[in-house]
VOGU-3710 file (C-alpha; in Angstrom, 3 decimals, decimal comma):
1> maelvgkagv> -249,776/61,970/15,629  -251,849/59,179/17,604  -251,580/55,729/17,917  -254,104/53,733/15,407  -255,655/50,850/16,937  -257,352/48,295/14,677  -259,630/48,320/11,534  -261,432/51,156/13,451  -258,452/53,341/13,392  -257,400/52,811/9,739
11> ftlrkllpal> -261,067/53,408/8,755  -261,180/56,665/10,797  -258,093/57,981/9,353  -259,081/57,285/5,990  -262,241/59,312/6,518  -260,948/62,184/8,497  -257,242/62,703/7,681  -257,622/64,405/4,211  -259,883/67,218/5,322  -257,509/67,792/8,439
21> vaerrvdhvv> -254,502/68,031/6,339  -256,157/70,575/4,068  -257,797/72,615/6,604  -254,611/73,083/9,169  -252,166/73,108/6,039  -250,254/70,270/7,696  -246,784/69,739/5,838  -246,052/66,463/7,443  -248,279/63,563/9,002  -246,504/61,176/11,580
31> vcgdgatggs> -248,799/58,182/12,294  -247,981/55,664/14,996  -248,789/52,432/13,635  -248,124/50,186/16,483  -251,428/48,841/16,833  -252,998/48,978/13,372  -253,206/45,496/12,728  -255,779/43,878/15,065  -254,783/46,241/17,985  -251,281/44,711/18,343
41> glgkqhagyl> -248,411/45,316/15,736  -248,357/46,388/12,114  -248,675/44,328/9,081  -246,976/45,011/5,778  -250,237/45,704/4,117  -251,444/47,922/6,586  -248,096/49,946/6,738  -248,229/50,383/3,050  -252,095/51,390/3,171  -251,066/53,932/5,977
51> rklgagtvtt> -248,534/55,473/3,783  -251,041/55,612/0,840  -253,643/57,545/3,302  -251,420/60,566/3,584  -248,723/59,319/6,631  -245,248/60,797/5,651  -243,957/58,900/8,454  -245,060/55,722/10,150  -243,842/54,989/13,459  -243,921/51,835/15,639
61> gdgafikkdi> -242,836/50,822/19,452  -242,721/47,573/21,198  -244,961/46,022/18,389  -242,523/46,842/15,915  -241,786/42,998/14,935  -244,732/41,172/16,098  -246,181/40,811/12,597  -243,651/38,730/10,878  -244,376/40,149/7,399  -243,459/43,595/8,467
71> velfptspwl> -239,693/42,729/8,937  -238,688/42,402/5,452  -240,375/45,851/4,859  -238,239/48,142/7,164  -234,978/47,889/5,404  -236,283/49,150/1,994  -238,818/51,690/3,446  -237,297/54,656/4,934  -240,765/56,279/5,965  -241,309/53,210/8,415
81> lrpanypege> -239,462/53,370/11,704  -238,876/50,914/14,509  -237,589/52,355/17,848  -234,028/53,993/17,437  -232,709/52,244/20,614  -232,711/48,671/19,048  -229,496/47,653/18,460  -228,091/49,239/15,544  -226,864/47,054/12,935  -228,882/44,125/14,471
91> apgkgwrlvr> -232,263/45,176/14,089  -233,839/45,696/10,727  -234,446/49,107/9,571  -233,851/52,481/11,141  -235,399/54,361/14,125  -234,706/57,611/12,741  -234,932/59,654/9,178  -234,685/63,329/7,521  -237,160/64,475/5,349  -237,293/67,555/3,506
101> vgpvllgvmv> -240,437/69,783/4,629  -240,630/72,859/2,292  -237,390/74,846/2,825  -236,403/72,995/6,053  -235,308/69,326/7,043  -237,256/67,587/9,407  -235,656/64,969/11,561  -238,145/62,423/13,005  -237,031/59,703/15,399  -238,887/56,954/17,609
111> lqgqagfsrt> -237,593/56,109/21,043  -239,115/53,503/23,259  -239,009/53,853/27,046  -237,794/51,215/29,396  -240,260/50,747/32,330  -243,263/48,390/31,727  -241,850/46,485/28,942  -241,230/42,827/29,885  -240,717/41,401/26,087  -238,171/44,043/24,949
121> hlenplrafd> -235,099/45,503/26,690  -233,855/48,332/24,996  -230,987/50,968/25,172  -231,399/53,895/27,555  -233,585/56,234/25,664  -231,869/59,430/26,994  -228,396/58,206/25,352  -230,063/56,966/22,399  -231,495/60,637/21,814  -228,059/62,049/22,001
131> avlermraea> -226,455/59,482/19,813  -229,351/59,955/17,041  -229,371/63,782/17,299  -225,421/63,784/16,637  -226,040/61,600/13,452  -228,808/63,577/12,250  -227,101/67,027/12,714  -223,924/65,264/10,913  -225,989/64,019/8,165  -227,827/67,072/7,692
141> aparplvfvd> -224,905/69,839/7,717  -224,674/72,501/7,210  -228,282/72,393/7,680  -229,763/72,017/11,202  -233,012/69,607/11,347  -236,108/70,400/13,174  -236,182/67,290/15,469  -239,533/65,572/16,207  -239,571/62,675/18,700  -242,312/59,960/19,066
151> fhasttaekr> -241,588/58,584/22,663  -243,325/55,381/22,826  -243,196/54,653/26,764  -245,482/53,364/29,485  -245,071/56,022/32,273  -245,593/59,536/32,527  -242,492/59,986/34,493  -240,237/58,521/32,116  -241,711/60,842/29,493  -241,261/63,943/31,655
161> tllahvdgra> -237,665/62,822/32,268  -237,031/62,703/28,670  -238,769/66,015/27,818  -236,058/67,390/30,511  -233,125/65,745/28,925  -234,095/66,978/25,408  -235,669/70,390/26,236  -234,336/72,930/23,805  -232,859/70,446/21,598  -235,939/68,823/20,116
171> aaligshgrv> -238,848/70,820/18,485  -241,621/68,181/19,545  -241,646/65,373/22,148  -244,842/63,380/21,618  -245,834/60,521/23,818  -247,573/57,132/22,577  -248,133/53,783/23,626  -250,848/54,570/26,433  -253,631/55,076/24,081  -255,255/57,811/26,306
181> qtadalvsaa> -254,800/61,407/25,397  -253,656/63,306/28,182  -254,083/66,855/29,373  -250,720/68,158/29,696  -250,114/69,439/26,432  -247,092/72,467/26,405  -244,702/74,379/24,831  -241,710/74,638/27,270  -239,805/78,127/27,518  -236,854/76,638/25,656
191> gtafvsdagr> -239,135/75,904/22,552  -240,075/72,222/22,899  -243,745/70,877/22,222  -244,682/68,108/24,383  -247,641/65,962/25,362  -247,499/62,763/27,471  -249,835/61,214/25,106  -251,503/61,891/21,711  -254,229/59,207/22,291  -255,590/56,830/19,911
201> tgsrdsvggl> -257,274/56,949/16,674  -260,342/54,432/16,686  -262,965/53,414/18,856  -263,721/55,605/21,905  -265,788/53,272/23,580  -263,141/50,796/24,159  -260,250/49,517/26,316  -257,125/50,869/24,637  -259,197/50,571/21,260  -260,039/46,669/22,048
211> dpamrvaeyl> -263,390/45,203/23,005  -264,334/46,002/26,548  -265,807/42,733/27,379  -262,679/40,917/25,910  -260,318/42,857/28,219  -262,585/42,221/31,066  -262,514/38,472/30,432  -258,580/38,998/30,254  -258,095/40,585/33,554  -260,663/37,858/35,188
221> tgvpnwakda> -259,110/34,736/33,589  -255,431/35,942/33,108  -255,451/34,465/29,653  -254,060/37,154/27,032  -256,809/37,953/24,423  -256,068/40,476/21,856  -258,416/39,054/19,295  -260,970/41,879/18,627  -260,655/45,625/18,493  -263,692/47,928/19,124
231> dgslelqgcv> -265,533/49,680/16,299  -267,950/51,806/18,285  -267,866/55,796/18,485  -265,061/56,537/16,080  -262,669/59,409/16,956  -259,199/60,547/15,596  -257,271/61,821/18,189  -253,666/63,151/17,832  -251,923/66,841/17,928  -250,766/69,281/15,533
241> veiedsgrar> -247,660/70,974/16,413  -246,593/74,203/14,656  -242,555/74,550/14,505  -240,671/77,650/13,267  -237,988/77,438/10,779  -235,624/78,168/13,694  -236,531/74,679/15,427  -238,625/76,081/18,348  -242,129/74,915/18,643  -244,694/77,737/18,223
251> sietlrlpca> -247,665/75,821/19,513  -249,276/72,334/20,062  -253,078/71,611/19,788  -254,490/68,229/20,772  -257,259/66,949/18,957  -260,244/64,853/19,202  -262,388/64,686/16,130  -265,443/62,407/15,887  -266,074/60,301/12,779  -269,758/60,492/11,820
261> evlrd> -269,556/57,155/9,555  -270,206/53,719/10,743  -267,645/51,355/10,305  -268,989/48,236/8,351  -267,139/45,129/7,353
//
């Protein structure tokens, strides 16, 4: 799982995901689509296309409802998740799901951090995790689901804090939103796989997947501009987590796979 950024990210996923799934025998693919449409948000068409490309679950974050056409898709698409700490019963869709993967149930949830988000103000992610975990276990009973968490957060400190809170109760806690892959992947003694940020899939020669010159101009002028994503040096980033049937993670491996093909309009 890593955040897709723009058409370059979608193109790279299309070219590299099938071989990756076959070679690593991946049972379930989680894709963060929060920046798949123009680098900010996820449109309805792109959401369906990511599903067609092999994403078992598509997650979002602070950009969940930026593209207005996606709003109507959330309630009818259990594979599409918005952060679980949005107001329950008020925000469309769900923030978690249970999916059968071979002989086990996989529980996937998305949580959004509180630090650094001026546009959204959501429930405490630690409390949200506890509430969702309780609901997952009740719905899955008597089975015990393997729990995978996409934590869409800005700071490493908040991500490490959530790790301390879920340690041993979640099989994997994978960070997103930073769009820069971190070098702190680990499996804790209690059996939780963790990385602060799985990175991004799209252009490596960019600023968070977006055109560098555009971002420089934004910093110099103060005028927001997310109109152009970059398309040079394509790379699929993410991680592969191996989880035992007991719910403990066995391993986590971060990935950086270059795409030899060139994106053409």
